C-alpha positions as a Markdown table, in Angstrom:
| # | Residue | x | y | z |
|---|---|---|---|---|
| 1 | Met | 96.4 | 123.2 | 106.1 |
| 2 | Lys | 96.8 | 121.8 | 102.6 |
| 3 | Asn | 99.2 | 119.1 | 103.8 |
| 4 | Asp | 96.8 | 118.0 | 106.5 |
| 5 | Leu | 94.0 | 117.6 | 104.0 |
| 6 | Thr | 96.3 | 115.8 | 101.5 |
| 7 | Asn | 97.4 | 113.4 | 104.2 |
| 8 | Lys | 93.9 | 112.7 | 105.2 |
| 9 | Leu | 92.8 | 112.0 | 101.6 |
| 10 | Lys | 95.9 | 110.1 | 100.6 |
| 11 | Asn | 94.6 | 106.7 | 101.7 |
| 12 | Val | 90.9 | 107.2 | 101.3 |
| 13 | Asp | 90.5 | 104.7 | 98.5 |
| 14 | Gly | 92.1 | 101.8 | 100.4 |
| 15 | Phe | 94.6 | 101.0 | 97.7 |
| 16 | Asp | 97.5 | 101.9 | 100.0 |
| 17 | Thr | 97.3 | 98.4 | 101.5 |
| 18 | Phe | 96.5 | 96.6 | 98.2 |
| 19 | Glu | 99.0 | 94.0 | 97.3 |
| 20 | Asp | 99.3 | 92.3 | 93.9 |
| 21 | Gly | 99.3 | 88.6 | 93.7 |
| 22 | Val | 97.2 | 85.5 | 94.5 |
| 23 | Glu | 97.6 | 83.0 | 97.3 |
| 24 | Gly | 99.8 | 80.2 | 96.2 |
| 25 | Glu | 101.1 | 82.1 | 93.3 |
| 26 | Lys | 104.6 | 80.9 | 92.5 |
| 27 | Gln | 106.0 | 83.7 | 90.4 |
| 28 | Arg | 105.3 | 87.5 | 90.1 |
| 29 | Ala | 105.5 | 89.3 | 86.8 |
| 30 | Ser | 108.6 | 91.4 | 86.6 |
| 31 | Gly | 107.5 | 93.7 | 83.8 |
| 32 | Pro | 105.1 | 96.6 | 83.6 |
| 33 | Ile | 102.0 | 94.4 | 83.1 |
| 34 | Gln | 100.7 | 93.1 | 86.4 |
| 35 | Gly | 97.7 | 90.8 | 87.0 |
| 36 | Thr | 95.8 | 88.8 | 84.5 |
| 37 | Leu | 96.1 | 89.8 | 80.8 |
| 38 | Ile | 92.8 | 89.8 | 78.9 |
| 39 | Lys | 92.3 | 90.4 | 75.2 |
| 40 | Phe | 89.4 | 91.4 | 72.9 |
| 41 | Thr | 89.0 | 88.6 | 70.3 |
| 42 | Asn | 88.2 | 88.7 | 66.6 |
| 43 | Thr | 84.7 | 87.4 | 67.5 |
| 44 | Gly | 84.0 | 90.4 | 69.7 |
| 45 | Glu | 84.4 | 88.8 | 73.1 |
| 46 | Trp | 86.8 | 89.4 | 76.0 |
| 47 | Ala | 89.0 | 86.4 | 76.9 |
| 48 | Phe | 91.9 | 85.4 | 79.1 |
| 49 | Arg | 95.3 | 84.8 | 77.5 |
| 50 | Asp | 94.4 | 81.1 | 77.2 |
| 51 | Asp | 91.3 | 82.0 | 75.2 |
| 52 | Glu | 88.8 | 81.3 | 78.0 |
| 53 | Ile | 85.9 | 83.6 | 77.2 |
| 54 | Leu | 84.8 | 86.0 | 80.0 |
| 55 | Pro | 81.2 | 86.3 | 81.0 |
| 56 | Asp | 79.2 | 89.1 | 79.4 |
| 57 | Asp | 78.2 | 90.5 | 82.8 |
| 58 | Leu | 81.7 | 90.7 | 84.2 |
| 59 | Glu | 82.6 | 94.1 | 85.5 |
| 60 | Leu | 86.3 | 95.1 | 85.8 |
| 61 | Val | 87.9 | 98.1 | 87.4 |
| 62 | Ala | 91.3 | 99.6 | 86.4 |
| 63 | Ile | 93.2 | 100.5 | 89.6 |
| 64 | Asp | 96.2 | 102.1 | 87.9 |
| 65 | Ile | 97.6 | 102.9 | 84.5 |
| 66 | Ala | 101.1 | 103.7 | 83.2 |
| 67 | Arg | 102.3 | 105.3 | 80.0 |
| 68 | Ile | 105.2 | 103.2 | 78.8 |
| 69 | Val | 107.5 | 103.0 | 75.8 |
| 70 | Gln | 109.4 | 99.8 | 75.3 |
| 71 | Lys | 112.3 | 98.9 | 73.1 |
| 72 | Trp | 112.1 | 95.2 | 72.0 |
| 73 | Gly | 115.0 | 93.0 | 71.0 |
| 74 | Ala | 115.2 | 90.3 | 68.3 |
| 75 | Asp | 114.5 | 87.7 | 70.9 |
| 76 | His | 111.1 | 89.2 | 71.6 |
| 77 | Gln | 112.2 | 90.5 | 75.0 |
| 78 | Pro | 112.1 | 94.1 | 76.1 |
| 79 | Leu | 115.5 | 95.7 | 76.1 |
| 80 | Glu | 114.5 | 99.1 | 77.6 |
| 81 | Thr | 111.4 | 100.4 | 79.3 |
| 82 | Ile | 110.7 | 104.1 | 79.6 |
| 83 | Tyr | 108.0 | 105.1 | 82.1 |
| 84 | Leu | 106.5 | 108.5 | 81.1 |
| 85 | Lys | 105.7 | 111.0 | 83.9 |
| 86 | Asn | 102.4 | 112.7 | 84.2 |
| 87 | Gly | 102.1 | 115.3 | 81.4 |
| 88 | Glu | 105.3 | 114.1 | 79.6 |
| 89 | Lys | 104.9 | 113.7 | 75.9 |
| 90 | Phe | 105.6 | 110.5 | 74.1 |
| 91 | Pro | 109.1 | 110.5 | 72.5 |
| 92 | Asp | 109.5 | 110.6 | 68.7 |
| 93 | Leu | 109.4 | 106.9 | 68.0 |
| 94 | Thr | 110.3 | 107.4 | 64.3 |
| 95 | Arg | 113.5 | 109.1 | 65.4 |
| 96 | Met | 114.2 | 106.5 | 68.0 |
| 97 | Asn | 113.8 | 103.7 | 65.4 |
| 98 | Asp | 116.0 | 105.5 | 62.9 |
| 99 | Glu | 118.8 | 105.7 | 65.5 |
| 100 | Val | 118.8 | 101.9 | 66.0 |
| 101 | Pro | 121.8 | 100.4 | 64.0 |
| 102 | Asp | 121.0 | 97.9 | 61.3 |
| 103 | Gly | 121.5 | 94.3 | 62.3 |
| 104 | Pro | 124.0 | 91.9 | 60.7 |
| 105 | Ala | 123.7 | 91.6 | 56.9 |
């Protein structure tokens, strides 16, 4: 009985058929951030990455979240990405940083 109900509710939100991307889009992001990145500016406004200010009445909806820890390299590229499972605690970042060998002198 529980499985029947779970299967019926599984696709109730319609996101099972949702696909990322935009028509004519040439390249998909390969990292954990998908979609358009927005930021909160020093002047208290929301803006696209290219600093185009978003309208005050714009409403956005988060469709998914992920808890991620990334290790970054000297070339400002991620070297390792750890996706945390539901209920999993964040790792000890201080310990992880201490385990990284010092670079060339």
